[in-house]
N, C-alpha and C positions, 0 to 999 in steps of 0.2 A: 610459315604456312606456304605450301606449294600449290599453285594452280596448274591444272592440266593445260598444256600449251595448245592442245587441239580444240579447245572449246571455242565455239563460234559465238560472239556476243549477239545480243538480241537485235541490235540495229542491223547487223550483218544478215541475220535471218530475215528481217523485214525487207532488206534490199533484195535478197534472193527471191523472196516471194513476189515482190513488185516487178523484178526483171522477168520472172516467169509470166507474170500477168501481162506484161507488154508483148511477150511472144504469142500469147493466145488472144490478143486483140482487146486488152483492157476489159476482160469479162468481169473482173471483180467490181468495177465501177458500176455496173448495171445489176449486180446481184443484191439480194437481200442480205442482211447480216448473217442469217443462218446459212445461206448458200456460200457466203464468203468463208465462214468458219469451216464448213465441211470441205470446201475447196482447198483451203490452206492445210487442213489436216491430211487430205489426200496427197497434196503436193509433197508435204513433209514425208509421208510414207513412201512416195515414189522415189524420193531422194534419200532413202534410208541410210545409205553408207555415209553420206555427208552430214545428215541431220542427227543421227543417233547420238554422237558425242555431245551435241548441243543439248539434247533433251534428257540424256541419262544423268540425272542429278547426282547419283552416287559416284560418278566418275569425275566430278568437278574438282576434287581436291584430294590431297594426301591425308587420309584419316589419322595417320600416326601422329600428326602434328597436334592433335587435341587429346591424346591419351595421357593418363597419369604417368609420371616418370620420376623416379627417385633421383636420378643423376641430374636432371634439369632442376628439380626442387633444391638439391644441395647447392647447385651453382647459384640459384637465386638467393639462397640463405647467405652465402658468402658475399655476394654483391650487396645484400642488405647490410651486412656487417661493415662493409667498406663505407657505405653511405652514412651509417650511424656514426662511424668514427669521424666523418667529415661534418657531423652535426646536421645533416640533411634529413630531418626526421620524416618529412613527407615521402621522400624517395625510399627511405629505409622501410617505412610502413608499407608502401606499395609493393616493394620486392618481397617482404615477408608474407604479405597477403597472397601474392602470386605463388610463392613457394608452398604455402598451405593448401592452395587450390590445386597445385600440380602434384603434390606428394601423394603416393599411394598409401602412406601411413605406416610403412614397415620400419623396423630397427630403430625406433625411438626418434626418427627424423622429425615427425610432427611435434614431438615434445620439445625438441630444440628450437623449432620454428616458433612455437607458441611462447617459449621462454624468451627468445630474442625479441619477439614482438612486445612482450610485457615490458621490456626495457625501454622501448620507444614510448609506450603509453605512460610509463612512470615519468620519463623526462618531459612529456607533454602535459603533465598534471592531471591525467585521466586515471586517478587512483582506483576507482571502483572497477573500471574496465581492466586495469592492470591486474587486480585481484582475480578477475574472471580468467584472464589468460594464464596466471600462475596455476590456477586449478586445472585449466586445460592442459598445461604442460605436464603436470603431475599425473594426469589421467592418460597421457600418451607416452609413457615410458621415458620421461626426462632422466638423463643419466644420474645414477645415485651418487657418483663421486663428486659432482658439482651441485647437487640439489641444495646444499646449504646456502648457495648464492640466491636461489629463488626464495628461500625462507627469509633471508635478510631483506630482500625486496618486499616481501609480504609484510614484514614488520614495519618497514618504512612507509608503506601505503597506509597501514592502520594508524601509524603515528600521525601522518598528515591528515587523516580523517578524524583525529581527536580521540582515538581508542588506544591510549598510551599503555594501559595495563595489559591488553591483549598483545600489543606490539612487543612488550618486554618478554612475554612468554615465547613469542616467535624468535626473538633474539637468542634466548636460552636454547631453544630447539636447534637453531642454526649452528651454535657452537657444538652442541652434541652431534649434529649431523655431520659436522666437519671431521669427526672421528679423531683418531690418535695422531694423525700426521700434523706435526707442528706447523708446517707451512699453511695447510688449510685452516687450522684454528686461528693462526695469526691473521690470515686474510679475512676471515669472518669477523673477527674482533675489530679489525681496521675499518671494514665497511660499516659496521654498526656504529662505531665512534664517529666516523665521518658523516653519516646521515644524521646522527643526533645533533651534531654541531650545526647542520644546515636546517634545523627544525623550523626556523622562522624565515626561510628564503621566500622572497616575494615573487609571485608569478607574473609573467609578462602581460602587457595590456593587449588582450585579444577580445574583441567584441563577441559576446554570446548572443546569437541572433536566432530568431524563429522559434521561440519557446512557448508562445501563448496560443492555446486552441480557441477557436471561435466558430459559431454558427449564426445564421440569421436569427434575430430575436423572435420574429413572428413570420412563420412560413406561409408562402402563397399556397392556398389549398389545391390549385390545379398544377402548380409547378413548385414542388417542395424545395428545390435548390434556390429559388428566388424568395425575396422578402415580400411581405404583403402590401408594399407600397408601389408595386409595379404590376403591369399586365402585359400579356403577349397578344399583339394585334396582327392582323393580316391585311395587306393591300396589294394591288396589282403591281405597283412600282417598287415597293419595298419588300414584298414577301412577308414572312413572319418577322416581327421586330418587337422590341421591348419599349414600353412607354411608362412614364411615371403617372400613377393615379393619385398621388399626393405630392406636395412639395418635399424634396429630399435635401437635407443639409450636407455640406462637404464632410467626408470621412465616414459616412454611413455605409454599412455592409449591405450590398444589393444582392449578391449571389455567392453561394458556396457550393461549387460543383465538383464532381469527381469524373475522372476519365472513364470512358467506355473502353477505349483501347489506348495504349501508350507504347512508346518505343524509346529505349535508352540509347543515347549516342555512343558509338563504338569507343570513343576516347574516354568514356566514363564507366566502361565495363569493370575496371579494376578498383573504382572508388565509390560507386553507388550501387544500391540494390537494384537488380534487374527488374523486380516486380513493382516496388513502391517508389523507387528513385531516391530513397533516403540515403544520405551520405553515411558511409559505414567505416568504422574503425575496426571493429571485430567482424570479420567476414564469416559467412557460412557457405562453403563451396557447394557447387552442384555435385551430386554423387558420382556422376560419370564423365562430365566434360570439364575442361579447364578454362572455358571462355569467360564465365561470368561469376558474379558474387551476389550473395543475398544477405540481408540484415538480420534475418531470424529464420528459425525452422519453419514458421508459419508461411512466410513469403516463399521460401524454397518449395515447400510442399504444395502450395497453391499453384505456383508456376509449373511445377512438374506434373501436376494433375491435369493441366490443360495445355497451353500453347508451347511451353518450353520442352516438353517431352518430344515434340515433333522437331523443333529447332535443334535440340540436343542430339537427336538420333542421327541427323545428317550433318551436324556441325555447322549449321547455317550461319550462326553468329560469328564464328571464326572466319568463315568465308566472307561475310560482309565486312568485318573489320579489315581483313587483308585487302579487299577491293577498294575500300575507302582510303586506306593508307597509301596504296599504290595507284590510285585513280584508274582502276580497271573498269571498263565499261561492260556491265553485265546486268541483267534485270534485277538480281538480288542486291546490287549495290544501291538500289533505291529504297530508302526508308519507307516510302509509301507502300511499296510492295510488301515489306515486312509487317506493316500495320495491317495490310489486307489479310495476310496469313493469320494474324492474331484474331481478327474478327471471326474467320471461319472455324478456327480450331478451338473456339470457346464452346462449340457444340458439335453435333454430328452431321454428316452430310444428309442423313435421313431427315433430321430436324430442320435443316436449312431448306430442303426441298419441300417439306410439309408446310413450312411457314410462307415461303416465297416462290415456290415453283410455279404455282398457278398464276402468279403476277407477271411472269415472263412472257413477253410477246416473242415467239420464236422467229417471226419474220423480221422485226426491227431490232430485236435484242434488248429492247427497253423494258423496264419494270413499271407497272401501273400499281401504285400503292396509295392507300388512303390513311389518314390519321384519324383514329376514333376520337370523337369530340367529347365523350363522357368519361374518358379514362384520365387518370393522373399521369402527368408527363414526368418520367424519371430518366436519369441518364444511364441507368444500367439496363434499360429495356432495348433489346436489339431492334424492335420495330421502330423506335424513335430514331435510332442510328440510321436505319435504312431509309427513313423519311427525311433526312437532312437534305437541304438544297445542294445540288452539285454544279450547276451553272456551266457544265462542260459541253457546249455545242461543238461538235467535232467535225473537222474536215475529213476528206477521204483518207489521207495519209495517217491521221491520228486513229481513225477507226481500224485500219489495217494493223497498225502498231499494237493497239489494244487487243485485237484478236490474236496476234502472235503471242503477246504477253499472256493471254488467258490460256494458251496452249502450254506455255512454260509452267504456269501455276497448276494446271491440271496434272501435268507430269510430276511436279513436286508433291502434290497432295496424294498422288498414288504412291510415290516412292517413300514418303515419310510414314505411311500407314493410316493417314486420316481417311482416305478412300480405299476401296477394295484394290488390292495389288493386281495389276494386269499387265500384259505386255504393252510396251510403250506405243506400239503401232496397231493395236486393236481398233476397229472402227468405233466412231463416236456413237454413243447411245443418246436418246433424247435427254436423259438425266445429265449426261456429260455436257450436252449443249447448254442446258439450263444453268449448270454450275459455271460454265465459261461466261455466260452473260451476267450472272450474279457477281462473278469476279470483277468484270468490267464496271459494274454498277458500284461496287464497294470502292474500287480504285478511284472513281470519279468523286465519290464522297470524301475520301481521305485527302484528295488533292485540294478540295475546296474548303475543308473544315479542320485541317490540322493546324494547331498552334504550338508555338515554342513552349517548352518547359525549361525553367531556369532555376538557379540557386545563387545565393549571395555568399561570396567567399570573404571571410574575415581574416585578415592577415595581421602580422605583428605590427604594433604601433597604431592599430585602429583603422588601417586602410581597408576599404570595402570595394569589392569588384563583383559585378554580375557575370555569370558564365552560363552558357547553354548546356543543358543536361540531356534533353531529348525532345520528343514531340508527343502530342496527345490530341485525341478527339474527345471533346467534352460536349455532349449533345445539348445541354441547357445553355452553357456559355456560348455555343455556336449560334444561338438565336439573336445575339446582339449584333447589330449591323456595324459596319466600319465607318469611322470618321478620322480625318487627318488631324483633328483636334478633339479627341474624345472627352466626354465628361465623366469618365471613369478611369481608375487605375486598377491594375491587377497584379497579384503576386502568386507565385506557384507554392503549393503546399504538397510536397511529394509530386505525384502526377496530376493532382487536383489543382483547383484555382479558387482564389478569393477575389471578388470584384467589389471595389469601393467607389463611392461617388468622389469625384475630384473637384467638383464645384457645386454650387447651388443648382439643383435641377427642379424646374417648375412643373406643376401638375400639367399633364398633357404633352410634355416634352419627350422626344425620343431619347433613350439612353443608349450610348454608343461605346464601342470598343475600338482598338487599333489593330489592323491586320498587317499593314505594311510599314510605312514610315510616318512620323509626325511632320507637320507642315514645315517646321523650321529645319528639318534634317535633309530634305530633298525638294527640288523645285516641282512645280505643279505638273509639268509634262512627265517627269520621271515617276511621280507618284501615280499618275493616271495610267502609265504603261504597266506598272505593277498590278494595278487594279484590273486592267484589261486581261491579264493572265488568268484572272478568276471570272472573266466574262461579265464584269459590271463596271459602270462609270461612277466615280465618287462625286456626289453633289453636296458635300458638306460645305459649311460656310467658308472654311479656309480655301477650298477649291473654287467656289463661286466668286469670292472676292479677291482671289489670287494673293493671299497673304505672303509676305516676303520671307526669305530665309533669315536665320538668326543674325548673320553678320550685316543684314540690312535694316534691322530693327534699331530704334533709338536706344542710346545707352542709359538715359535717365527719364524720369517722369516729366521733367521740364521740356524735354525735346520731343515729347509725344505729340502726335497730330491732335490739334485742338478739338477735332470732331469726336475723338475718343474720350475726351475729358468730360466727366459728369458733374464736377463741382467747380466752385470759384477758385481762382489762383491762390487766395489765402487758405482756403480749406485744403487745397492740394498740397501746399507747403507744410501745413500742420500735419496732415496725414502722412506725408513723407517722413517726418521725424518719428512719428509713432511706428511706422513700418520698419524703419531702421532699428529702432529699439527692440521691437519684437523679433526681428531677424537675428540680432545679436544674441538675444536670450535663447532663441530656438537652436542656434548653432552651438551655444554653450551647453545646453541640455543634451544635445546629441553627442557631443564630445564626451560628456559624462555618462553616456549610455542610458540616459533617461529618455528612452525613445517615445513612450506614450506622452510625456509632458512636452517633448519637442514637437510631436505630431499635433497636439492641441494648439501650440503656438502658431504653427503653419496654417492650421484651419482658421485661426483668428486673423492671421495675415490675409488669407484668401477672402474672408468676409469683408474686410476693409477695402481690399483691392477692388472687389466687385462693385463697391459703392462709389468709387472715385474714377474708375477707368474701365474701358471695354477693350477686349483683345483685338488684335495681337499685341503683345507686350513682353519684353524680357522679364518683367515682374511675374507675370502669370507662368511663364516657362520655368522660372526659378522655383516658384511655389509648387508647381506640378511635380518637378523632379524631386523636391524634398518631401512632399507628401508621399510619393511612391517609395522613396528610400526608407522613411520611417515605418511605413506599413510593412515593408519587407523585413526590417529589423525586428518588428514585433511579432509578425505572424508567419513570414515566408520561410521557405526551405533555405538552409544555410549550412556551411561547414567552416571550420577554422583551420588555417595553416598551423602546422605543428612545430615550425622552427622556433627554437629557443636560444636566447643569448647566453649560452653556457659553454664551458670548455668541452670539446668533443672527447668522447671516451668510447672504449670498446664495450659492446653489450655483454652482460654477464651470461 
């Protein structure tokens, strides 16, 4: 992807504006926000020759880089074949998927790509998905002269799925399809015989994770994403926060929330669904761009009917990925800005102005919003999103930067078709000014309320690894305040989240989440600096008592500070033996992929630990980590590596 070298990054634009401000006697510092915005717009208009390349979104990049291209698709297919021959199934799958998304679909090219991808899926043991791709290949003009190879693979899949009689029919059809050429018939018979001999081949040990659906058992009547054992309170020092109205045991589901907006990380465009974040093996490409993938026609159609048609029209995601890869400084390299765009493009400018236009103070640029007390709080309500805390008290430089950013966004919204298309340098209307201030308000919300979305990667041999997938704003989950030692654990489900209790939570106790780092991962001053970025000071127990880092904590219960011990030395010794036995059992169950049983053992461990010792302790950290890992394996998003310990071969 090629960027226009004439583009001026946003910080450069801000610098130019501030230098001009110095020349006119720092007038911006004494202006209202509206006066500043109008002044910046007029300044940009007066410097049209210098600023037009900056604001003309359509000139930002070379559009041909995101068009469908059969030459590029064929190159990707051949590269995929090379990776398959090296037995790198993940890389082969990625390249075939990319080729499918790049191909315009002419001359049987898509048929070959689907056929090649079916070979990867077969080797990975994904037999049902392989059958789907064989059908896709046949529906997209797979070459007749080698179609017998697909039919053999179809029979092999059916055999693996226990449908031997239908598999035999496929094998007979494959021999017939091979025709009269002796070479083809011999090849078909060879493949059939070879697969039959491997009928009992054992599949590698790859953990199957994230399979179980769950919702809160009894929903809170005012907050349906929360359970009925909690309430949302408000105070001057804590704002809105969640407290327990009953005792909550470890491992109970407290919240099941969905994202109002989410944004997939650029490095996951080729492996995860843009809309729901689900890890995908069979991709559904965007109909016009090559940047992203979808897991289903439903996700693709939903995205294209709202936000993605605007991103796609201008190739914004291609631009963002290029900027991230090359560390180019531009406003669209900020994921927060892309989240902002997704908020607005869920509806129309008329609707945004009808809902929030009257709330805009044109002098200060602030929005005065109230939360209706008698309405049910749901995460898909745009009013609840707009009412989230933003905590962004801004200095003068930040305010100018945000005003310049709002000008960028206004130009983008005009260029992509969300707003009425006008000349870039037409004067600002009152509605334009309101939209700019609403843009700033949304950006402040996303800065303060965006959380990581992750998935658990399951590799060969049972190795598990967490990896970031993207970011999301979940309005109900955002009501939980931060603690450096939270009493909850969370796991991502798509772009949504599940929040479980990590310890016993007493009635009246605040329920907390983690925003930055746990106490044992960073020292107190480092954690407070990160909290300061969100304009609050953490007053959790770990911060008040200045709990030590992990390497400063005692290695065993015997070495623990006596003030933390709650039982006699004899009871402590006996409890230690019980804890060791439970831990051994929990780890064995986990290794056997009995995640629910392993989770129950760690919950039992936690209950005993709470009776004999108080935190901080390595024991509680170990329990916390393993509770979270088991919860992820049961409920969370995950995907498996496809590498298999088999001889490399060329895809059929």
